[in-house]
ZAMI-675761 format. One record per residue (C-alpha): residue number from 1; y, z, x. Coordinates in steps of 0.5 Angstrom, whole numbers, plus 2048, in hexadecimal, padded with zeros to 3 digits. Layout:
% residues N
<node num="NUM" Y="Y" Z="Z" X="X"/>
...
END
This chain:
% residues 181
<node num="1" Y="7D4" Z="7E3" X="806"/>
<node num="2" Y="7CF" Z="7DE" X="80B"/>
<node num="3" Y="7C9" Z="7DF" X="80E"/>
<node num="4" Y="7CC" Z="7DD" X="814"/>
<node num="5" Y="7D0" Z="7E4" X="816"/>
<node num="6" Y="7CE" Z="7E7" X="81C"/>
<node num="7" Y="7CD" Z="7EE" X="81C"/>
<node num="8" Y="7D5" Z="7ED" X="820"/>
<node num="9" Y="7D8" Z="7E8" X="81C"/>
<node num="10" Y="7D6" Z="7EE" X="815"/>
<node num="11" Y="7D8" Z="7F4" X="81A"/>
<node num="12" Y="7DF" Z="7F1" X="81A"/>
<node num="13" Y="7DF" Z="7EE" X="814"/>
<node num="14" Y="7DD" Z="7F6" X="812"/>
<node num="15" Y="7E3" Z="7F8" X="817"/>
<node num="16" Y="7E9" Z="7F4" X="814"/>
<node num="17" Y="7E8" Z="7F6" X="80D"/>
<node num="18" Y="7E8" Z="7FD" X="810"/>
<node num="19" Y="7EE" Z="7FE" X="80F"/>
<node num="20" Y="7EE" Z="7FD" X="807"/>
<node num="21" Y="7EC" Z="803" X="807"/>
<node num="22" Y="7F2" Z="806" X="80A"/>
<node num="23" Y="7F5" Z="802" X="805"/>
<node num="24" Y="7F2" Z="804" X="7FF"/>
<node num="25" Y="7F3" Z="80B" X="802"/>
<node num="26" Y="7F9" Z="80A" X="803"/>
<node num="27" Y="7F9" Z="807" X="7FB"/>
<node num="28" Y="7F6" Z="80D" X="7F9"/>
<node num="29" Y="7FB" Z="812" X="7FC"/>
<node num="30" Y="801" Z="80F" X="7F9"/>
<node num="31" Y="7FE" Z="811" X="7F3"/>
<node num="32" Y="7FD" Z="818" X="7F4"/>
<node num="33" Y="806" Z="819" X="7F8"/>
<node num="34" Y="808" Z="815" X="7F1"/>
<node num="35" Y="803" Z="81A" X="7ED"/>
<node num="36" Y="807" Z="81F" X="7F2"/>
<node num="37" Y="80E" Z="81D" X="7F0"/>
<node num="38" Y="80F" Z="81D" X="7E9"/>
<node num="39" Y="80C" Z="824" X="7EB"/>
<node num="40" Y="811" Z="825" X="7ED"/>
<node num="41" Y="815" Z="821" X="7E6"/>
<node num="42" Y="813" Z="825" X="7E4"/>
<node num="43" Y="814" Z="82C" X="7E8"/>
<node num="44" Y="81A" Z="82C" X="7EA"/>
<node num="45" Y="81B" Z="82B" X="7E1"/>
<node num="46" Y="818" Z="832" X="7E2"/>
<node num="47" Y="81A" Z="836" X="7E7"/>
<node num="48" Y="81E" Z="833" X="7EB"/>
<node num="49" Y="81F" Z="834" X="7F3"/>
<node num="50" Y="81A" Z="837" X="7F5"/>
<node num="51" Y="815" Z="837" X="7FA"/>
<node num="52" Y="80F" Z="834" X="7F6"/>
<node num="53" Y="814" Z="82F" X="7F6"/>
<node num="54" Y="817" Z="82E" X="7FD"/>
<node num="55" Y="80F" Z="82E" X="7FF"/>
<node num="56" Y="80E" Z="829" X="7FA"/>
<node num="57" Y="814" Z="824" X="7FB"/>
<node num="58" Y="813" Z="824" X="802"/>
<node num="59" Y="80B" Z="823" X="802"/>
<node num="60" Y="80E" Z="81C" X="7FE"/>
<node num="61" Y="813" Z="81A" X="803"/>
<node num="62" Y="80E" Z="81B" X="80B"/>
<node num="63" Y="809" Z="816" X="806"/>
<node num="64" Y="80F" Z="811" X="803"/>
<node num="65" Y="811" Z="811" X="80A"/>
<node num="66" Y="80C" Z="80F" X="80F"/>
<node num="67" Y="805" Z="80E" X="80B"/>
<node num="68" Y="808" Z="80A" X="806"/>
<node num="69" Y="80C" Z="807" X="808"/>
<node num="70" Y="808" Z="804" X="810"/>
<node num="71" Y="803" Z="803" X="80A"/>
<node num="72" Y="809" Z="7FD" X="807"/>
<node num="73" Y="809" Z="7FB" X="80D"/>
<node num="74" Y="801" Z="7FB" X="80F"/>
<node num="75" Y="802" Z="7F7" X="808"/>
<node num="76" Y="805" Z="7F2" X="80B"/>
<node num="77" Y="803" Z="7F1" X="812"/>
<node num="78" Y="7FC" Z="7EF" X="810"/>
<node num="79" Y="7FA" Z="7EF" X="809"/>
<node num="80" Y="800" Z="7EB" X="807"/>
<node num="81" Y="800" Z="7E5" X="80C"/>
<node num="82" Y="7F9" Z="7E2" X="80C"/>
<node num="83" Y="7FB" Z="7E2" X="804"/>
<node num="84" Y="802" Z="7DF" X="804"/>
<node num="85" Y="7FF" Z="7D8" X="808"/>
<node num="86" Y="7F9" Z="7D8" X="804"/>
<node num="87" Y="7FA" Z="7D2" X="7FE"/>
<node num="88" Y="7F9" Z="7D6" X="7F9"/>
<node num="89" Y="800" Z="7D6" X="7F6"/>
<node num="90" Y="800" Z="7DA" X="7F1"/>
<node num="91" Y="7FD" Z="7E0" X="7F5"/>
<node num="92" Y="802" Z="7DE" X="7F9"/>
<node num="93" Y="807" Z="7E1" X="7F3"/>
<node num="94" Y="805" Z="7E7" X="7F3"/>
<node num="95" Y="805" Z="7E8" X="7FB"/>
<node num="96" Y="80D" Z="7E6" X="7FA"/>
<node num="97" Y="80D" Z="7EB" X="7F5"/>
<node num="98" Y="80A" Z="7F0" X="7F9"/>
<node num="99" Y="80E" Z="7EE" X="7FE"/>
<node num="100" Y="815" Z="7F0" X="7FB"/>
<node num="101" Y="811" Z="7F6" X="7F8"/>
<node num="102" Y="810" Z="7FA" X="7FE"/>
<node num="103" Y="818" Z="7F8" X="7FF"/>
<node num="104" Y="818" Z="7FA" X="7F7"/>
<node num="105" Y="815" Z="800" X="7F9"/>
<node num="106" Y="81A" Z="801" X="800"/>
<node num="107" Y="820" Z="802" X="7FC"/>
<node num="108" Y="81D" Z="806" X="7F7"/>
<node num="109" Y="81A" Z="80C" X="7FD"/>
<node num="110" Y="822" Z="80C" X="7FF"/>
<node num="111" Y="825" Z="80D" X="7F9"/>
<node num="112" Y="81F" Z="812" X="7F7"/>
<node num="113" Y="81E" Z="815" X="7FF"/>
<node num="114" Y="826" Z="817" X="7FF"/>
<node num="115" Y="826" Z="81D" X="7F8"/>
<node num="116" Y="81F" Z="81E" X="7FB"/>
<node num="117" Y="823" Z="81F" X="801"/>
<node num="118" Y="825" Z="825" X="7FD"/>
<node num="119" Y="821" Z="827" X="7FB"/>
<node num="120" Y="81C" Z="829" X="800"/>
<node num="121" Y="822" Z="82C" X="803"/>
<node num="122" Y="823" Z="830" X="7FE"/>
<node num="123" Y="829" Z="82E" X="7FB"/>
<node num="124" Y="82A" Z="82E" X="7F4"/>
<node num="125" Y="830" Z="828" X="7F5"/>
<node num="126" Y="82A" Z="822" X="7F2"/>
<node num="127" Y="82B" Z="81F" X="7EC"/>
<node num="128" Y="825" Z="821" X="7E7"/>
<node num="129" Y="827" Z="81B" X="7E1"/>
<node num="130" Y="827" Z="815" X="7E7"/>
<node num="131" Y="821" Z="818" X="7EB"/>
<node num="132" Y="81E" Z="817" X="7E5"/>
<node num="133" Y="81E" Z="810" X="7E3"/>
<node num="134" Y="81D" Z="80E" X="7EB"/>
<node num="135" Y="817" Z="811" X="7EB"/>
<node num="136" Y="815" Z="80E" X="7E4"/>
<node num="137" Y="816" Z="807" X="7E8"/>
<node num="138" Y="814" Z="808" X="7EE"/>
<node num="139" Y="80D" Z="80B" X="7EC"/>
<node num="140" Y="80D" Z="805" X="7E8"/>
<node num="141" Y="80E" Z="7FF" X="7EC"/>
<node num="142" Y="809" Z="804" X="7F0"/>
<node num="143" Y="803" Z="803" X="7EB"/>
<node num="144" Y="805" Z="7FC" X="7E9"/>
<node num="145" Y="805" Z="7FA" X="7F2"/>
<node num="146" Y="7FF" Z="7FF" X="7F4"/>
<node num="147" Y="7FB" Z="7FC" X="7ED"/>
<node num="148" Y="7FD" Z="7F4" X="7EF"/>
<node num="149" Y="7FA" Z="7F6" X="7F7"/>
<node num="150" Y="7F4" Z="7F8" X="7F5"/>
<node num="151" Y="7F3" Z="7F3" X="7EF"/>
<node num="152" Y="7F4" Z="7ED" X="7F2"/>
<node num="153" Y="7F7" Z="7ED" X="7F9"/>
<node num="154" Y="7F1" Z="7F2" X="7FD"/>
<node num="155" Y="7EA" Z="7EF" X="7FA"/>
<node num="156" Y="7EF" Z="7E8" X="7FB"/>
<node num="157" Y="7F1" Z="7EA" X="803"/>
<node num="158" Y="7EA" Z="7ED" X="803"/>
<node num="159" Y="7E7" Z="7E7" X="801"/>
<node num="160" Y="7EB" Z="7E3" X="807"/>
<node num="161" Y="7EA" Z="7E7" X="80C"/>
<node num="162" Y="7E1" Z="7E7" X="80A"/>
<node num="163" Y="7E2" Z="7DF" X="809"/>
<node num="164" Y="7E6" Z="7DE" X="80F"/>
<node num="165" Y="7E0" Z="7E2" X="814"/>
<node num="166" Y="7DB" Z="7DF" X="80F"/>
<node num="167" Y="7DD" Z="7D9" X="811"/>
<node num="168" Y="7DE" Z="7D9" X="81A"/>
<node num="169" Y="7D6" Z="7DB" X="817"/>
<node num="170" Y="7D5" Z="7D4" X="814"/>
<node num="171" Y="7D9" Z="7D2" X="81A"/>
<node num="172" Y="7D5" Z="7D6" X="822"/>
<node num="173" Y="7CE" Z="7D4" X="81D"/>
<node num="174" Y="7D0" Z="7CC" X="81D"/>
<node num="175" Y="7D2" Z="7CD" X="824"/>
<node num="176" Y="7CB" Z="7D1" X="826"/>
<node num="177" Y="7C7" Z="7CC" X="823"/>
<node num="178" Y="7CB" Z="7C7" X="826"/>
<node num="179" Y="7CA" Z="7C9" X="82C"/>
<node num="180" Y="7C4" Z="7CC" X="82C"/>
<node num="181" Y="7C1" Z="7C5" X="828"/>
END
């Protein structure tokens, strides 16, 4: 980072990068809930619908219908737009793929939610084989999606923000020099 950053610009940069900590933390919670979802399949196979299955299904539903859904919206609003407007066509293609992933994840979730809702409500009309297959697809897509975001997209978005603030710092320093000198 250039020496031109003032303490105020440093604070602004940190404030603009702070949401990435929340996004990263949400990824960890996604992984945890995917693990619960997979444990639920095993549990249903051994015990069918019981209080523990109902609790697991309810917790997974609450998470994916609220926090995970909002996480995707946050990425669409804050992370993706600067990268989509950039000149790196490969990066743009990756972001577009992630946007498609969000649609697929939402669609996959809607199918899973119907059966999970039955389990959470204590009903036995779910189809364990269909639920297992749906969970496998959902889990694989989410893991692949998160891997791309954490290995490429988030670092590039952080870099873009840093460069934007760094450029602002250089422009302000140049203006100060021109004003003083």
